[in-house]
C-alpha positions as CSV (number, residue, x, y, z in Angstrom):
1,X,51.6,5.0,48.3
2,X,50.2,3.6,45.1
3,X,52.7,0.7,45.0
4,X,51.8,-0.2,48.5
5,X,48.0,-0.1,47.8
6,X,48.6,-2.4,44.8
7,X,49.6,-5.2,47.1
8,X,46.5,-5.1,48.8
9,X,44.3,-5.7,45.8
10,X,42.3,-9.0,45.5
11,X,41.3,-11.3,42.7
12,X,37.7,-10.8,43.6
13,X,35.3,-8.6,41.5
14,X,34.6,-5.0,42.5
15,X,34.9,-1.3,41.8
16,X,37.9,1.0,41.8
17,X,37.9,4.8,42.0
18,X,40.9,6.8,40.7
19,X,41.7,10.1,42.3
20,X,43.8,13.1,41.4
21,X,46.0,15.2,43.7
22,X,43.0,17.1,45.1
23,X,41.4,13.7,46.2
24,X,38.7,14.2,43.4
25,X,37.5,11.1,41.8
26,X,38.3,11.2,38.1
27,X,37.5,7.8,37.0
28,X,35.3,4.8,38.2
29,X,35.5,1.2,36.8
30,X,34.6,-2.2,37.6
31,X,36.5,-5.5,37.1
32,X,35.8,-9.2,37.4
33,X,39.3,-9.3,38.8
34,X,40.4,-6.1,40.7
35,X,44.1,-7.1,40.9
36,X,44.5,-7.8,37.3
37,X,42.6,-4.7,36.0
38,X,43.9,-2.0,38.5
39,X,47.6,-3.2,38.0
40,X,47.3,-2.9,34.3
41,X,46.9,1.0,34.6
42,X,50.4,1.1,36.2
43,X,52.3,-1.8,34.7
44,X,51.5,-1.3,31.0
45,X,52.3,1.5,28.5
46,X,49.4,3.6,27.6
47,X,48.5,6.2,24.9
48,X,46.0,9.0,24.3
49,X,43.3,9.4,26.8
50,X,44.2,6.5,29.1
51,X,47.8,8.0,29.3
52,X,46.2,11.3,30.3
53,X,44.2,9.6,33.1
54,X,47.2,7.5,34.4
55,X,49.3,10.9,34.5
56,X,46.6,12.5,36.8
57,X,46.2,9.5,39.1
58,X,47.5,10.4,42.5
59,X,45.7,7.8,44.6
60,X,43.1,5.0,44.3
61,X,40.6,3.1,46.4
62,X,38.7,-0.1,45.7
63,X,35.5,-1.8,46.9
64,X,35.2,-5.6,46.9
65,X,31.8,-7.1,46.0
66,X,30.4,-10.7,46.0
67,X,29.5,-10.7,42.3
68,X,30.1,-9.1,39.0
69,X,26.4,-7.9,38.9
70,X,26.9,-6.2,42.4
71,X,30.0,-4.5,40.9
72,X,28.1,-3.2,37.9
73,X,25.3,-1.8,40.1
74,X,27.9,-0.2,42.3
75,X,30.0,1.3,39.3
76,X,26.7,2.8,37.9
77,X,25.9,4.5,41.2
78,X,29.4,5.7,41.9
79,X,29.4,7.3,38.5
80,X,26.1,9.0,39.2
81,X,27.4,10.2,42.5
82,X,30.8,11.6,41.5
83,X,30.4,12.2,37.7
84,X,34.1,11.5,37.1
85,X,35.7,13.4,34.1
86,X,36.9,10.2,32.3
87,X,33.6,8.4,32.5
88,X,32.2,9.9,29.3
89,X,29.3,7.7,28.3
90,X,26.8,9.0,30.7
91,X,27.4,12.6,29.3
92,X,27.5,11.8,25.7
93,X,24.7,9.5,24.9
94,X,21.5,10.6,23.3
95,X,18.2,9.0,22.7
96,X,16.2,9.0,19.4
97,X,12.6,10.2,19.3
98,X,9.4,8.3,18.7
99,X,6.2,9.3,17.4
100,X,3.3,8.7,19.9
101,X,-0.4,8.5,19.6
102,X,-1.2,9.5,23.0
103,X,-3.7,7.5,25.2
104,X,-5.8,10.4,26.2
105,X,-9.6,10.4,25.8
106,X,-9.0,12.5,22.5
107,X,-5.7,11.3,21.3
108,X,-2.9,13.6,19.8
109,X,0.0,12.8,17.5
110,X,3.3,14.1,19.0
111,X,7.1,13.6,19.0
112,X,8.5,12.2,22.3
113,X,11.7,10.9,23.8
114,X,10.3,8.2,26.4
115,X,12.6,6.4,28.8
116,X,10.0,3.7,29.3
117,X,6.6,2.6,28.0
118,X,4.7,3.2,31.2
119,X,1.7,5.5,31.0
120,X,2.5,6.1,27.2
121,X,0.2,5.6,24.3
122,X,1.1,3.8,21.1
123,X,4.7,4.4,20.1
124,X,6.3,4.2,16.7
125,X,10.1,4.4,16.1
126,X,12.8,5.2,17.1
127,X,13.6,7.7,14.2
128,X,17.4,8.7,13.8
129,X,16.4,11.8,11.7
130,X,14.6,14.0,14.2
131,X,13.7,16.7,11.7
132,X,12.2,14.4,9.2
133,X,10.2,12.8,12.0
134,X,8.9,16.2,13.1
135,X,7.9,17.1,9.6
136,X,6.1,13.7,9.2
137,X,4.0,14.4,12.3
138,X,3.4,17.9,10.9
139,X,1.9,16.6,7.6
140,X,-0.2,14.0,9.3
141,X,-1.6,16.6,11.6
142,X,-2.5,18.7,8.6
143,X,-4.0,15.8,6.6
144,X,-6.0,14.3,9.6
145,X,-8.1,16.7,11.7
146,X,-7.2,15.1,15.0
147,X,-6.9,16.9,18.2
148,X,-3.9,19.5,18.3
149,X,-4.2,21.4,21.7
150,X,-2.2,20.2,24.7
151,X,-5.0,21.3,27.0
152,X,-8.7,21.5,25.8
153,X,-9.7,25.1,25.2
154,X,-13.4,26.1,26.0
155,X,-14.1,27.2,22.4
156,X,-12.8,26.2,19.1
157,X,-9.7,27.8,17.8
158,X,-8.1,28.5,14.5
159,X,-7.3,25.0,13.8
160,X,-11.1,24.3,13.6
161,X,-11.6,27.1,11.2
162,X,-8.8,26.1,8.9
163,X,-10.1,22.6,9.0
164,X,-7.2,20.9,10.7
165,X,-9.4,20.0,13.8
166,X,-13.0,18.8,14.3
167,X,-13.6,21.0,17.3
168,X,-13.5,18.3,20.0
169,X,-13.6,21.0,22.7
170,X,-17.2,22.1,21.6
171,X,-18.7,19.2,19.6
172,X,-19.3,15.6,20.2
173,X,-17.5,13.8,17.6
174,X,-18.4,10.3,16.4
175,X,-15.9,8.0,17.9
176,X,-15.9,5.8,14.8
177,X,-14.6,8.8,12.8
178,X,-11.7,9.5,15.2
179,X,-10.9,5.7,15.2
180,X,-10.9,5.7,11.4
181,X,-8.5,8.5,11.3
182,X,-6.1,7.0,13.9
183,X,-6.4,3.5,12.1
184,X,-5.1,5.3,8.8
185,X,-2.3,6.9,10.7
186,X,-1.2,3.7,12.3
187,X,-1.1,1.9,9.1
188,X,1.0,4.7,7.6
189,X,3.5,4.5,10.5
190,X,3.6,0.7,10.1
191,X,4.8,1.2,6.7
192,X,1.7,1.2,4.5
193,X,2.0,4.9,3.4
194,X,0.3,4.6,0.0
195,X,-2.8,6.3,1.1
196,X,-1.0,9.3,2.7
197,X,1.5,9.8,-0.2
198,X,-1.4,9.5,-2.7
199,X,-3.1,12.3,-0.7
200,X,0.0,14.5,-0.6
201,X,0.5,14.0,-4.4
202,X,-3.0,15.0,-5.1
203,X,-2.4,18.2,-3.0
204,X,0.9,18.9,-4.9
205,X,-0.7,18.5,-8.3
206,X,-3.8,20.7,-7.3
207,X,-1.3,23.4,-6.0
208,X,0.8,23.2,-9.2
209,X,-2.2,23.5,-11.5
210,X,-3.2,26.6,-9.5
211,X,0.3,28.1,-10.0
212,X,0.9,28.0,-6.3
213,X,4.4,26.6,-6.7
214,X,5.4,27.5,-3.2
215,X,2.8,25.1,-1.8
216,X,3.6,22.4,-4.4
217,X,7.3,22.5,-3.2
218,X,6.1,22.2,0.3
219,X,4.0,19.0,-0.5
220,X,7.2,17.6,-2.5
221,X,9.4,18.3,0.6
222,X,6.8,16.4,2.8
223,X,7.0,13.4,0.6
224,X,10.9,13.4,0.9
225,X,10.7,13.6,4.7
226,X,8.3,10.7,4.8
227,X,10.7,8.6,2.8
228,X,13.6,9.5,5.1
229,X,11.4,8.8,8.2
230,X,9.9,5.5,7.0
231,X,13.1,4.3,5.3
232,X,13.6,0.8,6.6
233,X,14.2,-2.8,5.9
234,X,11.6,-5.4,6.6
235,X,12.8,-8.3,8.7
236,X,10.7,-11.5,8.3
237,X,10.4,-12.8,11.9
238,X,7.1,-14.6,12.5
239,X,7.1,-13.6,16.2
240,X,7.2,-9.8,15.3
241,X,9.2,-9.3,18.6
242,X,11.0,-5.9,19.2
243,X,14.6,-6.5,19.5
244,X,17.9,-4.5,19.8
245,X,21.1,-5.8,18.2
246,X,24.5,-4.6,19.6
247,X,27.6,-4.9,17.3
248,X,31.0,-3.6,17.9
249,X,34.4,-3.2,16.3
250,X,37.7,-2.2,17.9
251,X,41.1,-0.8,16.4
252,X,44.0,0.6,18.3
253,X,42.1,1.2,21.5
254,X,39.2,2.8,19.7
255,X,35.7,1.3,20.0
256,X,32.9,1.5,17.5
257,X,29.4,0.5,18.7
258,X,26.4,0.2,16.3
259,X,22.9,-0.5,17.7
260,X,20.2,-1.8,15.4
261,X,16.6,-2.2,16.4
262,X,13.7,-4.1,15.1
263,X,10.4,-2.4,15.6
264,X,7.0,-3.4,14.2
265,X,8.9,-5.8,11.9
266,X,11.2,-3.2,10.5
267,X,15.0,-2.7,10.8
268,X,16.3,0.8,11.9
269,X,19.6,2.1,13.3
270,X,19.0,3.7,16.6
271,X,22.6,4.6,17.9
272,X,26.1,4.7,16.7
273,X,29.2,5.7,18.8
274,X,32.9,5.9,18.3
275,X,35.2,6.7,21.3
276,X,38.7,6.0,22.9
277,X,38.5,3.2,25.5
278,X,39.9,3.5,28.9
279,X,38.7,0.2,30.3
280,X,39.0,-3.2,28.9
281,X,36.8,-4.0,25.8
282,X,34.4,-6.3,27.6
283,X,34.0,-3.9,30.5
284,X,33.3,-1.0,28.0
285,X,30.7,-2.9,26.3
286,X,29.0,-4.2,29.4
287,X,28.7,-0.6,30.7
288,X,27.5,0.7,27.3
289,X,24.7,-1.9,27.0
290,X,23.7,-1.5,30.6
291,X,23.4,2.3,30.5
292,X,21.8,2.3,27.0
293,X,18.4,1.7,28.5
294,X,18.6,4.8,30.7
295,X,17.4,6.9,27.8
296,X,15.9,4.3,25.5
297,X,12.8,1.9,25.7
298,X,13.5,-1.6,26.5
299,X,12.6,-4.2,23.9
300,X,11.5,-7.8,24.5
301,X,15.0,-9.2,23.5
302,X,18.5,-8.0,22.9
303,X,21.2,-9.7,20.7
304,X,24.8,-9.3,22.0
305,X,28.3,-10.6,20.8
306,X,29.9,-13.5,22.7
307,X,32.5,-11.3,24.4
308,X,29.8,-10.0,26.7
309,X,28.5,-11.6,29.7
310,X,24.9,-12.2,28.7
311,X,23.8,-13.4,32.2
312,X,25.1,-10.1,33.7
313,X,23.3,-8.0,31.2
314,X,20.1,-10.0,31.5
315,X,20.1,-9.7,35.4
316,X,20.9,-5.9,35.2
317,X,18.6,-4.9,32.4
318,X,15.7,-7.5,33.1
319,X,15.7,-8.1,29.3
320,X,15.9,-11.5,27.6
321,X,19.6,-11.6,26.3
322,X,20.8,-13.8,23.5
323,X,24.2,-14.6,22.0
324,X,23.2,-15.9,18.6
325,X,25.1,-18.7,17.0
326,X,23.3,-19.3,13.6
327,X,20.2,-18.3,11.7
328,X,18.6,-14.9,11.1
329,X,19.6,-13.6,14.5
330,X,23.2,-14.3,13.8
331,X,22.9,-12.7,10.5
332,X,21.5,-9.5,12.2
333,X,24.4,-9.4,14.7
334,X,26.9,-9.9,11.9
335,X,25.3,-6.9,10.2
336,X,25.6,-4.7,13.2
337,X,29.3,-5.8,13.6
338,X,30.0,-5.0,9.9
339,X,28.3,-1.6,10.2
340,X,30.3,-0.9,13.4
341,X,33.6,-2.0,11.5
342,X,32.8,0.3,8.5
343,X,32.0,3.4,10.7
344,X,35.2,3.0,12.5
345,X,37.3,2.4,9.5
346,X,35.9,5.5,7.9
347,X,36.2,7.7,10.9
348,X,39.0,6.5,13.0
349,X,41.6,9.0,11.5
350,X,39.2,12.0,12.1
351,X,38.3,10.8,15.7
352,X,41.9,10.0,16.6
353,X,43.2,13.2,15.2
354,X,40.7,15.1,17.2
355,X,41.4,13.4,20.3
356,X,45.3,13.5,19.9
357,X,45.2,17.1,19.1
358,X,43.3,17.8,22.4
359,X,45.8,15.7,24.4
360,X,48.7,17.4,22.7
361,X,47.2,20.9,23.3
362,X,46.7,20.2,27.1
363,X,50.1,18.9,27.5
364,X,51.6,22.0,25.7
365,X,49.6,24.3,28.0
366,X,50.8,22.4,31.0
367,X,54.4,22.7,29.8
368,X,54.1,26.6,29.0
369,X,52.4,27.3,32.3
370,X,54.2,24.9,34.5
371,X,51.0,23.4,35.8
372,X,50.7,19.6,36.5
373,X,47.1,19.3,35.9
374,X,44.8,21.0,33.5
375,X,41.6,18.8,33.7
376,X,39.1,21.6,34.2
377,X,39.2,25.1,32.7
378,X,36.8,27.9,33.5
379,X,36.8,30.8,31.1
380,X,35.0,34.3,31.5
381,X,33.9,37.0,29.1
382,X,31.9,40.3,29.8
383,X,29.3,42.0,27.5
384,X,27.8,45.4,27.9
385,X,26.4,48.2,25.9
386,X,27.1,51.7,27.1
387,X,26.7,50.4,30.7
388,X,23.3,48.9,30.0
389,X,22.2,45.2,30.4
390,X,25.7,44.3,31.7
391,X,26.3,40.6,31.8
392,X,29.1,37.9,32.0
393,X,29.3,34.4,31.0
394,X,31.4,31.4,32.1
395,X,32.1,28.3,30.1
396,X,33.8,25.1,31.4
397,X,36.1,22.8,29.3
398,X,36.7,19.4,30.9
399,X,39.6,17.5,29.3
400,X,39.6,20.0,26.5
401,X,36.0,19.6,25.7
402,X,33.0,21.8,26.4
403,X,31.0,20.8,29.4
404,X,27.8,22.6,28.8
405,X,25.9,21.6,31.8
406,X,28.5,23.5,33.9
407,X,28.2,26.8,32.0
408,X,26.8,29.8,34.0
409,X,25.4,33.2,33.3
410,X,25.7,36.3,35.5
411,X,23.6,39.4,35.3
412,X,25.7,42.3,36.8
413,X,24.4,43.8,39.9
414,X,26.8,46.5,40.9
415,X,26.7,50.1,39.6
416,X,30.2,49.9,38.2
417,X,30.0,48.8,34.6
418,X,33.6,48.8,33.4
419,X,35.5,45.5,32.5
420,X,37.6,45.8,35.6
421,X,34.7,46.0,38.1
422,X,32.5,43.5,36.2
423,X,35.2,41.0,36.3
424,X,35.7,41.5,40.0
425,X,32.1,41.0,40.7
426,X,31.8,37.8,38.6
427,X,34.9,36.2,39.9
428,X,33.9,36.9,43.4
429,X,30.4,35.6,42.9
430,X,31.6,32.3,41.2
431,X,34.4,31.5,43.6
432,X,32.6,32.4,46.8
433,X,29.9,30.0,45.7
434,X,32.7,27.3,44.9
435,X,34.0,27.8,48.5
436,X,30.6,27.9,50.2
437,X,29.1,24.9,48.3
438,X,32.4,23.0,48.1
439,X,32.3,22.7,44.4
440,X,35.1,21.5,42.2
441,X,37.8,24.2,41.7
442,X,39.1,24.6,38.2
443,X,42.9,24.0,37.5
444,X,43.0,27.2,35.3
445,X,41.0,30.4,35.0
446,X,40.9,32.0,31.5
447,X,39.8,35.6,31.1
448,X,39.1,37.3,27.9
449,X,41.4,40.3,28.1
450,X,44.7,41.7,29.2
451,X,46.3,43.1,32.5
452,X,43.1,44.8,33.8
453,X,41.0,41.6,33.8
454,X,43.8,39.4,35.1
455,X,44.5,42.0,37.9
456,X,40.8,42.1,38.9
457,X,40.6,38.3,38.9
458,X,43.8,37.9,40.9
459,X,42.8,40.4,43.5
460,X,39.5,38.5,44.2
461,X,41.1,35.0,44.0
462,X,43.8,36.0,46.6
463,X,41.2,37.7,48.9
464,X,39.4,34.3,49.0
465,X,42.6,32.5,49.9
466,X,42.5,30.5,46.7
467,X,45.5,29.4,44.5
468,X,44.2,29.1,40.9
469,X,46.3,30.2,38.0
470,X,44.9,32.9,35.8
471,X,45.5,33.2,32.0
472,X,44.7,36.1,29.9
473,X,43.9,36.0,26.2
474,X,45.0,39.2,24.5
475,X,43.3,40.0,21.2
476,X,44.4,41.8,18.1
477,X,42.5,44.6,16.4
478,X,40.4,41.9,14.6
479,X,39.2,40.5,18.0
480,X,41.1,37.4,17.4
481,X,43.6,35.8,20.1
482,X,47.0,37.2,19.4
483,X,49.0,36.2,22.5
484,X,48.7,34.9,26.0
485,X,49.4,36.8,29.3
486,X,50.5,34.8,32.3
487,X,52.4,35.9,35.4
488,X,52.9,39.3,33.8
489,X,54.7,37.7,30.8
490,X,53.5,37.8,27.3
491,X,53.6,34.4,25.6
492,X,53.2,33.9,21.9
493,X,52.2,30.5,20.4
494,X,52.0,29.3,16.8
495,X,48.8,30.0,15.1
496,X,48.7,26.6,13.5
497,X,49.4,24.8,16.8
498,X,46.9,22.6,18.6
499,X,47.1,24.7,21.7
500,X,46.2,27.9,19.7
501,X,43.2,26.2,18.2
502,X,42.1,25.0,21.6
503,X,42.4,28.5,23.2
504,X,40.8,30.1,20.1
505,X,37.7,27.6,20.6
506,X,37.5,28.4,24.2
507,X,37.5,32.1,23.4
508,X,34.9,31.7,20.7
509,X,32.6,29.5,23.0
510,X,32.7,32.0,26.0
511,X,32.3,35.0,23.7
512,X,29.4,33.5,21.8
513,X,27.8,32.1,25.0
514,X,28.0,35.6,26.7
515,X,26.8,37.6,23.7
516,X,23.8,35.3,23.2
517,X,22.9,35.9,26.9
518,X,23.3,39.7,26.4
519,X,21.2,39.7,23.4
520,X,18.4,37.8,25.3
521,X,18.5,40.2,28.2
522,X,18.3,43.3,25.9
523,X,15.5,41.7,23.8
524,X,13.6,40.7,26.9
525,X,13.7,44.3,28.2
526,X,12.5,45.4,24.7
527,X,9.7,42.8,24.6
528,X,8.7,43.7,28.1
529,X,8.2,47.4,27.1
530,X,6.4,46.5,24.0
531,X,4.0,44.1,25.7
532,X,2.8,47.1,27.9
533,X,1.5,48.7,24.8
534,X,-0.6,45.8,23.6
535,X,-4.2,45.8,24.7
536,X,-5.5,42.8,26.8
537,X,-2.2,41.7,28.1
538,X,-1.9,41.6,31.8
539,X,1.0,40.7,34.1
540,X,0.2,36.9,34.0
541,X,0.1,36.8,30.3
542,X,3.1,39.1,30.0
543,X,5.2,36.9,32.2
544,X,4.1,33.8,30.1
545,X,5.1,35.6,26.9
546,X,8.5,36.6,28.3
547,X,9.2,33.0,29.5
548,X,8.4,31.6,26.1
549,X,9.6,34.2,23.6
550,X,12.9,35.8,24.9
551,X,13.7,37.2,21.5
552,X,11.7,40.1,19.9
553,X,12.6,38.8,16.5
554,X,10.9,35.5,17.1
555,X,7.7,37.1,18.5
556,X,7.6,39.6,15.6
557,X,7.9,36.8,12.9
558,X,5.0,34.5,14.4
559,X,1.9,34.0,12.3
560,X,-1.5,34.3,13.6
561,X,-1.9,30.5,13.6
562,X,1.3,30.1,15.6
563,X,0.1,32.6,18.1
564,X,-3.3,31.0,18.5
565,X,-1.6,27.8,19.4
566,X,-0.3,29.3,22.8
567,X,-2.8,32.1,23.5
568,X,-6.4,32.8,23.3
569,X,-7.8,34.2,20.0
570,X,-8.1,37.8,21.2
571,X,-4.6,38.0,22.7
572,X,-3.1,36.3,19.5
573,X,-5.0,38.8,17.2
574,X,-3.8,41.8,19.3
575,X,-0.2,40.7,19.3
576,X,-0.2,40.0,15.5
577,X,-1.9,43.4,14.8
578,X,0.5,45.3,16.9
579,X,3.6,44.0,15.1
580,X,1.8,44.3,11.6
581,X,1.1,48.0,12.4
582,X,4.3,48.8,14.2
583,X,7.7,48.0,12.6
């Protein structure tokens, strides 16, 4: 069937959709020349992830477009629609935070991850070190008494009394005073941090002389966070335009991409990525740059290498796109390329080893179980304490990696609280929903346990007329995987093998996920009963507290200042006093 379809391919641009034996789209790509690109999957020898993809291709279809831009737009929409397993970039990318001075009547200083500049205040960043950026905002909020509350209270709160707020809710504060504070903060975030650092050093010396070494150390830490946050390289461009620079380097089908950004005249790294390619180098770069601005603010200009179609990128992103040939812009591009090269050379063995071990583990599992395809694994674990707060958790591994957005939690509803009946309930609820909502079925179910759990799972799966293999992980007395149980046969595997490490990781992941949920449920029940004893807390406030603080330990450790941030002064005081007087 595939050979016949290959004859129908055209030299025109378009998109292709690779499908597995269950007619599920597992990869979407675009090409300037459909015939050349699609045939390369079947006519050339592949390794690693591409080989795994090709081994799972049962069928494909293609869509011809009038232009490469149309193909790119279609590719992005098809990936959003089908979320294919092998299109990893949409899942793995992250955006770095910015520091924002909000455009509210009384501005605040906050950390944000904006996708665009619309309706935003003044932005500074991005900052690769998220923790250092948060600490920088924290010290600026302490040094300058600007507004802290998300919504204005009717009366001044604790921030006013500890002199970290001017009481904007009650008092009419001079606008010039507010603007002066904001001007100092803006100068600081633009690189002139002498005033702020001088102020922190004065606080540090004052604390040290008062023998308050804890506070002195805290001030010293703040100085370090500021150095990390504002660590940059000034670039002497007269136009002061915001730019992104995309550099790349490739070795043995592995691609390293480094993105540098110029913001407010300073150079910072905003993103770095190393992964195994499936498509051609040019297509991978075009897709990456196009999708980069899904989660990042667009600059005025981007610099890209000559291998990329600049016109296509410019048409899609609506950003001025330049392929620099000489001068400072070419030096910046060379810097990004050199950084990408260094990253890949340093990490390729680690990345390659990790990817290869996953592929080998999946192939070993396929051979042991006699299963053609193990793209998706769903694993279950139960947790209960003497029949109370019984729960179960499900984790999903796609192509040997955790797929966290697919994880599910189950609170047990039946009166039977033994492992056998809990497993029956959970398996039924999960796969009844899979059938009703036409969700993707796994290629393998893993249960954390032996014959009883497998028997319960099989009974339900068969009653739903499903045919999904079920593997049991048998533990030793130290709660570690000892052997496998499949089709009533015990299978042993070497404890230093890639397969053993993969199964152990799956077991640990589902166990920790389920235990964490169990603890939250138990703690929430405990918190709920405690809140009933605290004066002034009604049902509305109780619900609000339970939503925000699921763990009794967190609620117990909060200071009066932290409680006052989220609740009125009386409730905050009552909660604090209760935990202070009741252990």
